[in-house]
N, C-alpha and C positions, 0 to 999 in steps of 0.2 A: 258313505256322507256320518256314519254317525263317526267312523275312526279321522277325516277331517275334522266336523266341529268338536270333537272333542278334544284332538290337539290344539287346537285354534284356542278353545277357554284354555287351555295350561296356559300356552303363550302367554294371554289377556292375564290372567292369573298370576302367573309368575312372575310380571312386573316388563315383561318381552316388549312388550306392545299394549299400547292404550284403546287404539281403537282396531274394529274388525271392517275388512271392504274385498268387496268381490270385482271382477273386469272382464264384459263379455258371458257374463252367465243370463240362460233365458227365465225368466220368469217363472216358470213352474222349478226350476233347480233353487232360485232363490226364496221360493214360499216353502219349501220342500226345507229347505237348509233349516229357515227362518222355524216353524215348527217342528225341528228337532231340537234344537238349543231352548226355544220356549219349554218345550216339556220334560226338558234337562238341568232347568232351570240355568241355562248357561250367558252368556255375553251374546250380543244380536249381532248381526253386520247394521255398520252404523252407515255403510256407503256402500255403492258402483261406480264401475269405468266404464262405458259401456259404450261404442261409436258412435256418434249424433252428430247429423247435417241436415243440409235440405237433400243434398241425394241418398239420404241411408236414414227412415224414419220407420225402420219395422219398432224399435221399441217403444213407438207411442199406445200399441194396441193394448201391451198388458203389461210390459215392465215398470215404466212409468207412472201409472196406476195404484199399483202394487206397493211401490218406494214411496208415494205420495200418503196413501191410505195406511202404511208401516210407519213414516217418518224419518226414511231411507234419503241419504242425501245423495243427488245424481250429479256427479263431474265427468261428463262427456270430451272426450278426446274424439281429434279430428275434425273441427266445427268447424275446418274449410275445407275439407277434404282434400289433404296433405298438398293443397295451394292450389286445387281447382276453382275455387268458386271465388278467388283472387281473380279472376281472368287473365292472368296472365301464358296462362296453357294457352295452344293453340294445335289441334286436333294434324295440320296438314302438316306443319315443322315439325311436328314431334316433341318429346319431352324436351324441355328446358335442361342443358347440366345442370348440377350441384342442387339438381331440387332432388324428393321424394322417390318422384316419379325414375330418376337414375342412379341414385344414391345405394351403394350396397346389395346386400339383400330383400331389405324391403321394397327393392322398386319394382320388382317381379310383381308383390303382392299391391301395394297401389295402382301400378298400371291394370292388374284383373279386376279390381275395385271397382276403379272408375272412366280410364282410358275406354272409353266408347261410345258410340253415336250417341246412344239415347240419352247419358249423360251431357259430352258438348251441345247438342240441340235443350238441352234443360237451361245449360249454363248462359246460351246466346238467349235465351229469353230469360232472364234473373238478368243478365246483361241490363237488359231494356227494361226492368221493373229500376233499377239502380238508377239509370239516366234519366227517367221520369219523377223518382221520384227526388234527384240530386243527393244520393246518398252514396255512398265510395260500397264497392260489390263487399268489403274486408269485413268494413262496418255492419252492413247492410245483413251479410250470413251471420255473423256474433248476435246481432240484436235480433236476430231471427231466431235462434239457441236460446239464448235469453228472454225471451218470452213465455217460454210455454215454465208453466207455476212449477214443474216438476225438477227445474230444474235448477242446483244449485251453485253451481260455476264451471265452466268450461275450463277448459287444459288450453291452453295458448302455445300450438308445439311453434313460436318463432325461432327461425336459426340464423337470425343476424338482429341486432339490438333495435337498428328502422321499424323492422318489422312491425316493432311492439305501438308504435305512433299510433296504429290505424287500429288496431286489436281495442288497448285501451282509450280511443273516444267513442268507441262502442258505447260505451258504458254513460256518455255524455244526455244522451236522450235515449228515452225506448223506442222501440218502432213503431211509425202509425198504424194502426189497425187497418187500414186501407191496403198499405203494403203487404201487412203480414196476411190479411187473408188472398191478396194475390201471389204470393210465394207458396202458402198452401196449397192451394190449386197447379197451380206447374207444376208441384212439386211432390201432387194425390198417389201417383202411382210408386213413390219413392217409399209412402207409409204401406202401403198396402201388403210391399215382400214380395212383387209381384218381378219389381225390378232389381233386387238383391240378387248377388254374384256369390 
């Protein structure tokens, strides 16, 4: 860690980077790095890039509170769980060709993360909330991510321009409080970490 923070300090001081960020670090590691940076008078981390969505909420417990307290931006990736939260996938028919669940080296990782009975059962409950609220699943999932005060901006992984329409529409209105509460309840197990793979 000492070598890492020193090397990053050199990168910023030499003008090769303006800001520092990390991806997929646990809270204890980030806190440790910040402590070392502050003790040495180095430039601190400005952002984190964790995975975060309705089916992966573990970082809410410790990383997000740390980031809020330290003023660190949270720029989460995978807010639609690789497309599973769009509602387009069916466990029975298998992964759709040309999606993150079938393409390249990442396909196995996405299937390992999300292609399970528990996740599909949860998506069906989310679909029901979406229908009752009259909010498309994509918009609802993104509004839920944006409703967390720790979030700076999610990374939208659109693979086609037309996919941006629903994603950008999520900015039009906040998620109603009752809808957020229902989604929080449905996905509570994914916050505790016992649903993490």
